[in-house]
C-alpha positions as CSV (number, residue, x, y, z in Angstrom):
1,M,129.1,-2.2,-59.7
2,K,128.9,-0.6,-56.4
3,Y,125.9,1.7,-57.4
4,L,124.4,-1.6,-59.1
5,Y,124.3,-3.3,-55.6
6,I,123.0,-0.3,-53.6
7,V,119.9,-0.4,-56.4
8,L,119.4,-4.1,-56.1
9,I,119.1,-3.6,-52.3
10,V,116.8,-0.9,-52.6
11,L,114.8,-2.8,-55.2
12,L,114.9,-6.0,-52.9
13,C,113.8,-3.9,-49.7
14,Y,111.0,-2.3,-51.7
15,N,109.7,-5.7,-53.1
16,V,109.9,-6.9,-49.5
17,K,107.8,-4.2,-48.0
18,G,105.4,-4.6,-50.8
19,Q,105.2,-8.1,-50.3
20,N,103.8,-7.0,-46.5
21,V,101.2,-5.2,-47.6
22,K,98.3,-6.6,-50.0
23,F,94.6,-6.2,-50.2
24,E,92.7,-9.7,-49.7
25,K,88.9,-9.6,-51.1
26,A,86.4,-11.5,-48.6
27,E,82.8,-11.9,-48.1
28,S,80.4,-9.4,-47.1
29,F,81.0,-8.1,-43.3
30,Y,76.8,-8.4,-42.9
31,P,76.0,-12.0,-44.6
32,N,72.5,-11.7,-43.6
33,S,71.7,-8.5,-45.2
34,E,70.9,-9.2,-48.9
35,S,71.1,-5.4,-49.7
36,L,74.7,-5.7,-48.9
37,K,75.3,-8.5,-51.1
38,Q,75.8,-6.4,-54.4
39,K,78.4,-6.9,-56.9
40,N,79.5,-3.2,-56.8
41,I,80.2,-3.7,-53.1
42,I,83.8,-4.5,-52.5
43,W,84.6,-6.1,-48.8
44,G,88.0,-7.2,-47.9
45,H,91.2,-6.4,-45.7
46,L,94.1,-4.6,-46.2
47,I,97.4,-6.2,-44.7
48,V,99.8,-4.3,-43.2
49,P,102.5,-4.4,-40.8
50,E,101.2,-3.5,-37.5
51,N,104.5,-1.0,-36.8
52,W,105.4,0.8,-40.2
53,Q,108.9,1.5,-39.0
54,D,109.4,-2.5,-39.1
55,I,108.2,-4.1,-42.2
56,N,108.7,-7.5,-40.1
57,S,106.4,-6.7,-37.5
58,A,103.2,-8.6,-37.0
59,K,100.7,-8.2,-39.5
60,I,97.3,-6.7,-39.1
61,K,94.0,-6.9,-40.9
62,I,92.2,-3.5,-41.6
63,A,88.7,-4.1,-43.0
64,V,87.5,-2.2,-45.8
65,S,84.3,-1.9,-48.0
66,V,84.3,-0.2,-51.2
67,L,80.9,1.0,-52.7
68,K,81.6,1.2,-56.1
69,N,79.8,4.6,-58.0
70,S,76.2,4.1,-59.0
71,S,77.2,5.3,-62.6
72,N,79.3,2.5,-63.3
73,K,82.2,4.3,-64.1
74,S,85.4,2.4,-64.2
75,D,87.6,5.4,-63.8
76,A,85.7,7.2,-61.2
77,D,87.3,9.2,-58.4
78,A,87.0,8.0,-54.7
79,V,86.2,9.6,-51.3
80,V,87.8,7.7,-48.3
81,F,85.8,8.5,-45.1
82,I,87.6,8.8,-41.9
83,Q,85.1,7.7,-38.7
84,G,85.8,9.8,-35.3
85,G,86.1,8.5,-31.8
86,P,88.9,7.9,-32.1
87,G,87.6,4.2,-31.8
88,A,84.2,4.3,-34.0
89,S,83.5,2.2,-37.0
90,G,83.6,3.5,-40.2
91,I,82.0,0.4,-41.8
92,Q,78.8,-0.1,-39.3
93,N,77.3,3.0,-41.2
94,V,77.8,1.5,-44.6
95,R,73.9,1.2,-45.3
96,S,73.7,5.5,-45.0
97,W,76.4,5.1,-48.0
98,R,74.6,3.0,-50.5
99,N,72.4,5.9,-51.5
100,H,74.5,8.8,-50.6
101,P,74.6,11.8,-53.4
102,L,78.5,11.5,-53.4
103,R,78.0,7.9,-54.6
104,K,76.7,8.8,-57.9
105,K,80.2,10.0,-59.6
106,N,82.2,8.5,-56.8
107,D,83.4,5.7,-55.1
108,I,82.9,5.4,-51.4
109,V,85.9,3.9,-49.6
110,L,85.3,3.0,-45.5
111,M,87.6,1.5,-43.3
112,D,87.6,0.2,-39.8
113,I,90.6,2.0,-38.7
114,R,93.1,-0.6,-37.0
115,G,92.0,-2.2,-33.9
116,T,88.2,-1.1,-34.5
117,G,85.1,-3.0,-35.8
118,F,85.9,-5.7,-38.5
119,S,89.6,-5.2,-38.3
120,E,91.8,-7.6,-36.5
121,P,92.9,-7.7,-34.2
122,R,90.2,-5.9,-32.7
123,L,91.1,-3.9,-29.6
124,C,89.2,-4.5,-26.2
125,P,85.4,-4.6,-27.6
126,D,83.9,-5.0,-24.3
127,L,85.9,-2.3,-22.5
128,G,82.7,-0.3,-23.4
129,S,80.1,-2.4,-21.6
130,K,82.4,-2.4,-18.2
131,F,82.2,1.4,-18.6
132,L,78.6,1.1,-18.5
133,E,78.4,-1.5,-15.6
134,I,80.6,1.0,-14.0
135,L,78.4,4.2,-15.0
136,A,75.1,2.4,-13.6
137,K,76.4,2.0,-9.9
138,N,75.6,4.3,-7.3
139,Q,79.1,5.5,-6.5
140,S,81.1,8.8,-6.0
141,E,83.3,10.5,-8.9
142,E,86.4,9.6,-7.4
143,E,85.0,5.9,-7.2
144,D,84.0,5.8,-10.9
145,E,87.4,7.4,-12.2
146,K,89.2,4.6,-10.1
147,Q,87.1,1.6,-11.4
148,K,87.4,3.4,-15.2
149,T,91.0,3.4,-14.7
150,I,91.4,-0.3,-13.4
151,A,89.3,-1.5,-16.4
152,A,91.2,0.7,-18.7
153,L,95.0,-1.0,-17.5
154,S,93.5,-4.3,-17.7
155,C,92.8,-3.7,-21.2
156,K,96.1,-2.3,-21.7
157,Q,97.6,-5.5,-20.1
158,D,95.6,-7.9,-22.1
159,L,96.8,-6.3,-25.2
160,I,100.6,-6.5,-24.4
161,N,99.9,-9.9,-23.0
162,K,99.1,-10.5,-26.8
163,G,101.8,-9.2,-28.4
164,I,100.2,-6.0,-29.8
165,D,102.1,-2.9,-29.8
166,I,100.2,-0.3,-28.3
167,E,102.4,2.5,-29.1
168,V,101.7,2.2,-33.0
169,Y,98.2,2.8,-33.0
170,N,98.0,6.8,-33.4
171,S,97.2,9.0,-36.5
172,L,100.3,8.4,-38.3
173,S,100.0,4.8,-38.6
174,I,96.7,5.2,-39.4
175,S,97.7,8.0,-42.3
176,K,100.2,5.2,-43.6
177,D,97.2,2.6,-43.7
178,L,95.5,5.0,-45.7
179,N,98.0,5.5,-48.3
180,A,98.8,2.0,-48.3
181,L,95.1,1.3,-49.0
182,K,94.9,4.2,-52.0
183,K,97.8,2.2,-53.8
184,Q,96.8,-1.3,-53.2
185,L,92.8,-0.2,-54.7
186,G,94.6,1.4,-57.5
187,Y,94.0,5.4,-57.2
188,E,96.0,7.9,-58.2
189,N,94.7,10.4,-55.4
190,W,91.0,10.6,-53.8
191,N,89.0,13.0,-51.8
192,V,89.4,12.5,-47.9
193,Y,86.3,12.9,-45.9
194,G,87.1,13.1,-42.0
195,V,84.5,13.6,-39.1
196,S,85.3,14.3,-35.5
197,Y,88.2,12.8,-34.3
198,G,88.6,11.8,-38.1
199,T,89.1,15.6,-38.8
200,Y,92.5,15.2,-37.0
201,I,93.6,12.1,-38.6
202,A,92.3,13.5,-41.9
203,Q,95.1,16.6,-41.1
204,V,97.8,14.2,-40.3
205,Y,97.3,12.2,-43.4
206,A,97.4,15.3,-45.4
207,S,100.5,16.7,-43.9
208,T,102.4,13.6,-44.5
209,F,101.0,12.2,-48.2
210,S,99.7,15.7,-49.5
211,D,99.8,14.1,-53.2
212,D,97.1,11.7,-51.8
213,I,95.0,14.5,-51.4
214,K,92.5,15.5,-54.3
215,A,90.1,17.2,-52.2
216,L,89.5,17.4,-48.2
217,I,86.5,17.5,-46.4
218,L,86.7,18.1,-42.6
219,D,83.3,18.2,-40.5
220,S,83.0,19.3,-36.7
221,S,87.1,19.7,-36.6
222,V,89.7,19.3,-34.3
223,S,91.6,22.5,-34.7
224,D,94.1,22.3,-31.8
225,I,95.0,18.9,-30.2
226,T,96.3,20.6,-26.9
227,T,93.0,22.3,-26.3
228,Y,90.7,19.1,-27.4
229,Y,90.2,18.7,-23.4
230,T,91.4,21.6,-21.7
231,K,88.3,23.5,-23.4
232,N,85.6,20.6,-22.8
233,T,83.5,22.3,-20.3
234,S,83.4,25.8,-22.3
235,N,82.5,24.4,-25.2
236,Y,79.7,22.4,-23.4
237,I,78.2,25.4,-21.7
238,S,78.7,27.6,-24.5
239,S,76.3,25.4,-26.5
240,L,74.2,24.5,-23.8
241,S,73.8,28.2,-23.2
242,K,72.3,28.7,-26.4
243,V,69.7,26.0,-25.7
244,F,68.5,28.0,-22.5
245,E,68.5,31.4,-24.7
246,K,66.5,30.1,-27.4
247,C,64.2,28.5,-25.1
248,K,63.9,31.5,-22.8
249,N,62.8,33.4,-26.1
250,N,60.2,30.9,-27.2
251,E,56.8,31.2,-25.6
252,A,55.6,27.8,-25.7
253,C,58.9,26.7,-24.3
254,N,59.6,29.0,-21.6
255,S,56.0,28.5,-20.6
256,Q,56.3,24.7,-20.0
257,Y,59.8,24.7,-19.0
258,P,60.3,28.0,-17.2
259,E,63.5,29.0,-15.8
260,L,65.4,25.9,-17.4
261,E,68.8,27.4,-16.9
262,N,68.1,27.3,-12.9
263,V,66.5,24.0,-13.3
264,Y,69.5,22.5,-15.2
265,Y,71.8,23.6,-12.2
266,K,69.1,22.7,-9.8
267,T,69.0,19.1,-11.0
268,I,72.7,18.8,-10.7
269,A,72.7,19.8,-7.2
270,D,69.6,17.7,-6.2
271,L,71.5,14.5,-8.2
272,E,74.8,15.2,-6.3
273,D,72.5,14.0,-2.8
274,H,69.4,12.2,-4.3
275,P,70.8,10.0,-7.3
276,I,67.6,8.4,-9.1
277,T,67.7,4.4,-10.0
278,V,66.1,3.1,-12.5
279,S,65.1,-0.5,-13.6
280,V,66.5,-1.6,-17.5
281,D,66.9,-4.8,-19.4
282,K,69.5,-7.2,-17.9
283,E,70.8,-7.6,-21.1
284,T,72.0,-3.9,-20.9
285,I,72.8,-4.1,-17.2
286,K,73.7,-7.2,-15.6
287,S,72.1,-6.0,-12.4
288,G,68.9,-4.8,-14.0
289,E,69.3,-1.4,-12.3
290,F,71.2,1.9,-13.4
291,T,71.7,5.0,-10.8
292,Y,71.8,8.6,-12.5
293,N,73.8,10.6,-10.5
294,S,74.6,14.2,-11.3
295,E,77.6,12.8,-13.4
296,D,75.4,10.9,-15.8
297,F,73.0,13.7,-16.2
298,K,75.4,16.2,-17.5
299,I,77.0,13.6,-20.0
300,A,73.8,12.4,-21.0
301,V,72.9,16.3,-21.8
302,Q,76.2,17.1,-22.9
303,Q,75.4,14.0,-25.6
304,A,71.8,15.1,-26.7
305,L,73.6,18.5,-27.9
306,Y,75.2,16.1,-30.7
307,N,71.6,15.7,-32.8
308,K,69.4,18.3,-33.6
309,Q,66.2,16.1,-32.6
310,L,67.8,15.4,-29.1
311,I,68.4,19.3,-29.0
312,E,64.8,19.5,-29.3
313,V,64.0,17.6,-26.5
314,I,66.6,18.9,-23.8
315,P,64.0,21.1,-22.2
316,L,61.8,17.9,-21.5
317,L,64.9,15.9,-20.7
318,I,66.0,18.2,-17.9
319,Y,62.5,18.6,-16.7
320,Q,62.0,14.9,-16.3
321,F,65.4,14.4,-14.5
322,Q,64.2,17.4,-12.0
323,E,60.9,15.5,-11.7
324,R,62.6,12.1,-11.2
325,N,60.7,10.3,-13.7
326,A,62.4,6.9,-13.5
327,D,60.2,5.3,-16.0
328,A,60.8,7.5,-19.0
329,L,64.7,8.2,-17.7
330,G,64.9,3.8,-17.9
331,N,64.8,4.4,-21.7
332,L,67.5,6.5,-22.0
333,V,70.1,3.8,-20.6
334,S,70.3,2.1,-24.2
335,A,71.4,5.8,-25.3
336,F,74.5,5.4,-23.0
337,S,75.2,2.1,-24.4
338,N,75.6,3.3,-27.5
339,L,77.8,6.2,-26.6
340,L,79.7,3.4,-25.1
341,G,79.6,1.1,-28.1
342,M,83.0,1.9,-29.9
343,D,86.1,0.2,-29.6
344,Y,87.8,2.0,-26.2
345,G,91.0,0.0,-26.7
346,V,92.1,1.8,-29.7
347,Y,90.1,5.1,-28.1
348,Y,93.0,4.9,-25.5
349,C,95.7,4.1,-27.5
350,V,95.3,6.8,-29.6
351,S,94.2,9.4,-26.8
352,C,97.2,8.1,-24.6
353,N,99.5,8.6,-27.4
354,E,98.7,11.9,-28.8
355,V,95.7,13.6,-27.2
356,L,96.1,13.7,-23.5
357,P,99.9,13.7,-23.3
358,N,99.3,17.3,-25.0
359,N,96.4,18.4,-22.8
360,N,97.2,19.9,-19.4
361,I,95.0,18.9,-16.3
362,S,95.8,22.3,-14.7
363,E,94.2,24.2,-18.0
364,Y,91.4,22.0,-17.8
365,E,90.7,22.8,-14.3
366,K,91.3,26.7,-14.8
367,D,88.4,26.1,-17.5
368,V,86.2,24.3,-15.3
369,S,86.6,27.1,-12.7
370,K,84.8,29.5,-14.8
371,Y,81.6,27.5,-14.4
372,D,81.2,26.7,-10.3
373,K,77.6,25.7,-10.7
374,I,78.6,23.0,-13.1
375,G,80.5,21.1,-10.6
376,G,83.8,19.8,-11.4
377,G,83.3,19.7,-15.3
378,V,82.1,16.6,-16.8
379,S,83.9,13.4,-15.2
380,F,83.3,11.6,-18.1
381,Y,86.3,13.2,-20.0
382,K,87.9,14.1,-17.1
383,S,89.0,10.7,-16.0
384,D,90.8,10.0,-19.2
385,F,93.6,12.2,-17.6
386,R,94.0,9.9,-14.8
387,V,93.6,6.7,-17.4
388,C,96.2,8.2,-19.5
389,D,98.6,9.2,-16.6
390,Q,98.5,5.4,-15.6
391,W,98.3,4.3,-19.2
392,N,101.5,6.0,-19.9
393,L,103.9,5.2,-17.0
394,N,107.1,3.9,-17.8
395,R,107.1,5.3,-21.3
396,K,110.3,6.7,-22.9
397,D,108.3,9.5,-24.4
398,S,104.8,9.9,-23.5
399,I,104.3,12.7,-25.8
400,V,103.5,12.4,-29.6
401,N,103.3,15.3,-31.6
402,H,102.3,15.7,-35.5
403,D,103.2,18.7,-37.2
404,L,100.9,20.1,-38.8
405,S,102.6,23.4,-40.2
406,K,102.9,22.1,-43.5
407,L,99.3,22.0,-44.4
408,E,99.6,25.6,-45.1
409,D,101.8,25.0,-48.3
410,F,99.4,22.6,-50.2
411,S,96.9,24.1,-52.6
412,F,94.2,21.2,-52.8
413,P,90.7,22.5,-52.0
414,V,89.1,22.1,-48.4
415,M,85.3,22.4,-47.1
416,V,85.2,22.4,-43.4
417,F,81.7,22.0,-41.4
418,S,80.9,23.1,-38.0
419,G,77.5,22.8,-36.2
420,E,76.2,25.6,-34.5
421,Y,75.1,23.5,-31.0
422,D,78.0,21.2,-31.5
423,P,79.7,20.8,-27.6
424,I,82.9,19.1,-28.4
425,T,84.1,20.5,-31.8
426,P,82.3,24.2,-31.5
427,S,82.1,26.3,-34.6
428,A,85.0,28.3,-33.7
429,N,87.1,25.2,-34.3
430,G,86.2,25.3,-37.8
431,K,87.3,28.9,-38.5
432,E,90.6,28.1,-36.6
433,V,91.3,24.8,-38.8
434,A,90.4,26.6,-42.1
435,K,93.0,29.2,-41.5
436,R,95.7,26.3,-41.9
437,F,94.8,25.6,-45.6
438,K,95.1,28.4,-48.7
439,K,91.8,27.2,-50.0
440,A,89.6,26.2,-47.2
441,N,85.6,27.5,-46.9
442,V,83.5,27.2,-44.0
443,I,80.3,26.2,-44.0
444,N,78.1,27.0,-40.8
445,G,75.6,23.8,-40.1
446,L,73.0,26.4,-38.4
447,T,70.5,24.3,-36.1
448,Y,72.6,21.5,-35.7
449,G,75.2,19.9,-33.5
450,H,78.0,17.5,-34.3
451,V,78.5,16.6,-38.0
452,P,75.8,18.4,-39.7
453,S,77.0,17.1,-43.0
454,F,75.5,14.0,-42.5
455,T,72.3,15.9,-42.6
456,K,70.1,16.1,-46.1
457,I,71.5,19.7,-46.8
458,G,75.0,18.8,-45.5
459,K,75.1,15.6,-48.0
460,E,74.3,18.1,-51.0
461,V,76.7,20.6,-50.0
462,A,79.4,17.8,-49.8
463,D,78.3,16.3,-53.0
464,S,78.5,19.9,-54.8
465,F,81.8,20.7,-53.2
466,I,83.4,17.1,-54.3
467,N,82.3,17.3,-57.6
468,N,83.3,20.9,-58.4
469,P,85.9,21.7,-55.6
470,F,87.1,24.9,-57.3
471,Q,83.4,26.5,-57.3
472,K,82.1,28.9,-54.8
473,P,80.2,26.5,-52.5
474,D,76.7,27.8,-51.0
475,F,77.4,29.6,-47.8
476,Q,74.2,29.8,-46.9
477,A,72.8,26.3,-47.4
478,F,71.6,25.8,-43.8
479,K,70.3,29.5,-43.4
480,N,66.5,28.3,-44.6
481,V,66.7,25.2,-42.5
482,K,63.9,24.1,-40.2
483,K,64.5,26.5,-36.8
484,V,65.2,23.9,-33.7
485,N,61.6,23.7,-32.4
486,F,61.7,22.4,-29.0
487,V,59.1,19.5,-27.8
488,S,56.5,20.3,-25.5
489,D,52.9,19.1,-24.5
490,I,54.2,15.2,-24.2
491,T,51.8,12.7,-22.6
492,I,54.3,10.7,-20.5
493,N,54.3,6.9,-21.2
494,S,57.3,5.1,-20.7
495,G,55.8,2.1,-22.7
496,V,55.8,3.8,-25.9
497,A,59.6,3.3,-26.2
498,K,59.2,-0.1,-25.5
499,I,56.4,-1.2,-28.7
500,G,58.9,1.2,-30.6
501,N,61.7,-1.4,-30.1
502,S,59.3,-4.3,-30.9
503,L,58.2,-2.8,-34.2
504,S,61.6,-1.5,-35.2
505,Q,63.5,-4.7,-34.2
506,F,60.7,-7.3,-35.5
507,D,60.5,-10.4,-33.9
508,P,58.0,-12.6,-35.9
509,I,57.9,-15.3,-33.0
510,F,57.4,-12.8,-30.3
511,M,54.4,-11.2,-32.5
512,A,53.0,-14.2,-33.9
513,P,50.4,-14.7,-30.9
514,L,49.4,-11.2,-31.4
515,F,48.5,-11.5,-35.0
516,I,46.7,-14.4,-34.6
517,A,44.4,-12.9,-31.8
518,L,43.8,-9.7,-33.9
519,I,43.0,-12.0,-36.9
520,V,40.5,-13.6,-34.5
521,M,39.2,-10.7,-33.2
522,I,38.8,-9.1,-37.1
523,V,37.0,-12.6,-38.2
524,F,34.5,-12.6,-34.9
525,V,33.5,-8.6,-35.6
526,F,32.3,-9.2,-39.1
527,T,31.3,-12.6,-38.2
528,Y,28.8,-11.8,-35.1
529,T,28.0,-8.2,-36.9
530,I,26.3,-10.0,-39.7
531,R,24.4,-12.6,-37.2
532,L,23.3,-9.7,-35.4
533,V,22.0,-8.0,-38.0
534,K,20.5,-11.0,-39.5
535,R,19.1,-11.7,-36.0
536,K,20.5,-14.9,-35.6
537,Y,20.3,-14.8,-31.7
538,N,17.4,-15.3,-29.9
539,T,18.3,-14.5,-26.1
540,N,19.4,-11.7,-24.7
541,S,22.4,-13.2,-22.9
542,D,23.8,-14.0,-26.8
543,K,23.0,-10.7,-28.0
544,I,24.7,-8.5,-25.2
545,I,27.9,-10.8,-24.9
546,R,28.3,-10.4,-28.7
547,G,27.4,-6.9,-28.9
548,F,30.3,-6.2,-26.2
549,G,32.7,-8.5,-27.7
550,I,32.0,-6.5,-31.1
551,L,32.9,-3.2,-29.4
552,T,35.4,-4.3,-27.0
553,S,37.2,-5.8,-30.2
554,I,36.8,-2.7,-32.5
555,I,38.0,-0.2,-29.9
556,G,40.8,-2.5,-28.9
557,I,41.8,-2.9,-32.7
558,V,41.5,0.8,-33.4
559,G,43.2,1.9,-30.3
560,L,46.4,-0.4,-31.3
561,I,46.3,1.0,-35.0
562,S,46.0,4.6,-33.7
563,L,49.0,3.9,-31.4
564,V,51.0,2.2,-34.3
565,L,50.3,5.4,-36.8
566,A,51.0,7.8,-33.7
567,L,54.5,6.0,-33.4
568,I,55.1,6.3,-37.1
569,K,53.7,10.1,-37.4
570,I,56.2,11.0,-34.3
571,S,59.4,9.0,-35.4
572,G,59.3,10.7,-38.5
573,T,59.2,14.4,-37.1
574,N,61.3,13.4,-33.9
575,Y,61.9,10.1,-33.1
576,F,63.5,10.8,-29.6
577,V,60.5,11.9,-28.2
578,L,58.8,8.2,-28.2
579,A,61.6,7.8,-25.3
580,F,59.0,9.8,-23.1
581,G,55.6,9.1,-24.8
582,L,53.5,11.0,-27.4
583,T,52.6,14.2,-28.2
584,S,49.3,15.6,-26.7
585,N,47.8,15.5,-29.8
586,F,47.8,11.8,-29.7
587,S,46.6,11.4,-26.2
588,Y,43.4,10.2,-27.4
589,V,45.1,6.9,-28.0
590,F,45.7,6.3,-24.0
591,T,41.7,7.0,-23.9
592,L,40.7,4.5,-26.5
593,I,43.3,2.0,-24.8
594,I,41.7,2.7,-21.0
595,T,38.4,2.4,-22.8
596,F,39.1,-0.9,-24.1
597,V,40.3,-2.5,-20.9
598,I,37.4,-1.4,-19.3
599,L,34.9,-2.9,-21.6
600,L,36.9,-6.2,-21.4
601,V,36.3,-6.2,-17.9
602,V,33.1,-5.7,-18.1
603,T,32.4,-8.1,-20.9
604,I,34.5,-11.0,-18.7
605,L,32.3,-10.3,-15.9
606,Y,29.1,-10.6,-17.8
607,F,30.5,-13.8,-19.8
608,I,30.7,-15.3,-16.3
609,M,27.6,-14.4,-14.9
610,S,25.7,-15.5,-18.1
611,I,27.8,-18.2,-19.3
612,K,25.1,-20.9,-19.1
613,R,22.9,-19.3,-20.6
614,I,25.3,-18.1,-23.7
615,Q,25.6,-20.3,-26.9
616,D,28.6,-21.8,-28.6
617,R,30.6,-20.7,-25.4
618,S,33.9,-21.9,-26.4
619,I,33.8,-19.6,-29.5
620,V,33.0,-16.6,-27.4
621,F,35.9,-17.7,-25.2
622,S,38.4,-17.6,-28.1
623,L,37.4,-14.1,-28.8
624,L,37.4,-13.2,-25.1
625,F,40.9,-15.0,-24.9
626,S,42.3,-12.8,-27.9
627,N,41.3,-9.5,-26.3
628,V,43.1,-10.7,-23.3
629,L,46.0,-11.6,-25.2
630,L,46.1,-7.9,-26.4
631,V,46.1,-6.6,-23.1
632,T,48.7,-8.7,-22.1
633,Y,50.7,-7.3,-25.0
634,M,50.0,-3.7,-23.8
635,F,50.9,-4.7,-20.2
636,Y,54.2,-6.3,-21.2
637,W,55.0,-2.9,-23.2
638,G,54.2,-0.8,-20.4
639,I,51.3,1.3,-22.1
640,I,48.7,0.5,-19.3
């Protein structure tokens, strides 16, 4: 009888626990996107206890999106994706998974880890924008650190006031969320795909719930949590040195950007004494200004190493800072905004729980001391030590350790990706993390930076691995990729980025007057040309004004079309070039536009001087007004 009671109690506890975990379907998180309203995409929330140690704790909602396999298999395997950060959204990039090769045979499971994105509660979603405002100010590194700490602690207090248990936002809790999600979705096991900090979460998950793992992909790995920060400077300089060396050995790059390494360090020194203030959109920075100091410059270059196309513009970027080109540098502020777009409430909950307490500030400074020209390392990361010191005050135990030693006992297959230029999780990390597993293969993403598995080749390699995990992978997959091609011969024009944004973020109301003007110009060109050929005009004034009108309109239209075609062509090669201008082979576009403006001025002057002798003046005026409207757009964008 005694044992029966025990069994009943266990079953009752299990049932209560089960009732505290459930999956609820929801409408699409992107209601205005028709492409994401497909029946084979499931949206919903996993409801779990905030504290897994207390099943009666507050309930939280974890946003989930399941993209069912495109082969319509009812019993397909699944790939669950764990985003990095910590604090970045996994669902935000759902569109990039719609046609991913992995989806052909596998369900793709995306989630916003607890506290991020569409999950509820979302922890301090505005903290990143506050950090951007701090970075924008012309103030010392110490003042930046101080204000960043104040903002982070304000976030912490706000979370506590709302009754949020900040100590349970860590990799172990996320691992338990993943285990619960697997059960709720009905998968026996699944393939786990972690990137950046998500690789650490994936390792904790695999160590804790090894039976959940069918195969494991780790891209841009955190190999040792105790050196994640302390080796930050070495990792950065090691990657940047590859750029310096490659540029030096490239005739075109070295010719246009000589002494690149020296210019980089000189720019750091210059910006310490003479920061650069640039104008920006007030929707991005309330003050309408952003001041680049040496720390902003360092983090801008460091972030550029994440992406191959950005790596190709690093020499240009360094020289634009050195030449203090405020107009071009103003376009980079949006990149800072994107960098700070993740949920920093989760970032600090996780980082101050399990990362910074395991990293020693003295080891960080020891690493920095190897590079005296870098001037104290990168304060953007160094400041996290101070934030977490304050964040963890009065905690009973400020250090959370996850034992990963059991990973060597498991036999599930593992694929590790590493990027050649990765400045935060270098290729050496991949080799180290692979040693933890019995069956791990390392793929070197040559020429790429952070997360090389997101490239076309990387996707193919990942797909091949997941579908045939015990087959020998193609270790040379990246060997024949296009080499890093440093951007050179750029015609600098800050307006190019603006027109690019207008086209990519198309606003029909804003663009409607321009389209009407172009239609008017095209109609008048054809009409006037036919009438001139048929000799419908008797006076020289009518012939001349219409001749000027036709020529001006044609050059204006050709100039605009040429500009758009140049944007399309360059964006297909390297989108980031547009932040600075156009490649020199498209410099004729600016010549066309300037010629258009000059002709328009001449045409208007002639119209004013001959107005009494011109027939149908109102019609001619309409044409001139349309041309003026085109020039107005060009001025607004900053092309002229």
